[in-house]
N, C-alpha and C positions, 0 to 999 in steps of 0.2 A: 256347817261340822265339817270339820278339817281331819283327815285319813278317817281310817276304821275304826269301828267304837275297840279298845281295846280288851273283850271281852266281857268281864263283871258276869253276867247269870248266862250268857251264852258260851261261857267257857265247857270243852266239852262235843258242841253242838256246831261248834266255824266249822266244818270238815263236810259236814250233811248238807248246809247252805251253801260252801262253795263248789259243792259235788252240784250242786240243781243248780246252781248260778252258770256254771260251767256248759251245763244242758238247755241256758238260754232260757229255762222257770224263774221269771222275776216276778211271781205274782205272790205279794206277801201271804195270801189269806193259804192259797196254795204250802207257801214252804211253811205256813206258820204247822197244818193238819200235819206235812211229815214230821217236822217236828216234834209234836203232841204224841205224833206213834212211839217216837223213840223216847218220850217220856218227862221232855221240853215242858217247863210250869212259866215261864214267860208268857210275855203280850204280843201282839203283834205292831207294836210302835217299835219295841225293841226289832224288830224281825223287819219293819221297813227301813228304818235307820240302819241299821246294817248294810241289806242290799241300797239303798242310797249312798253311803259307801261306798260301795264295793265300784258302784257303777260309775261314780264319780273319780275313781279312779282306772276304772280302768278307760276313761275320755283322755286322763291325763296320762298314759303309758299311749295311747294312740298319736297325740297331738307331739308327746317328747321328742 
């Protein structure tokens, strides 16, 4: 997967995910539970893909 997903079903929730990731919370189940509290109706795979893309971009930023 290249780069961050463009949003889609995560549109409106990426700020919450980014906040969780910046706090070191990378467990997709925990992130999904937090998103569901805010009304997210998507699935865990969507959240996992976003987290994986975020981790990949963080590694690229460190090595650049």
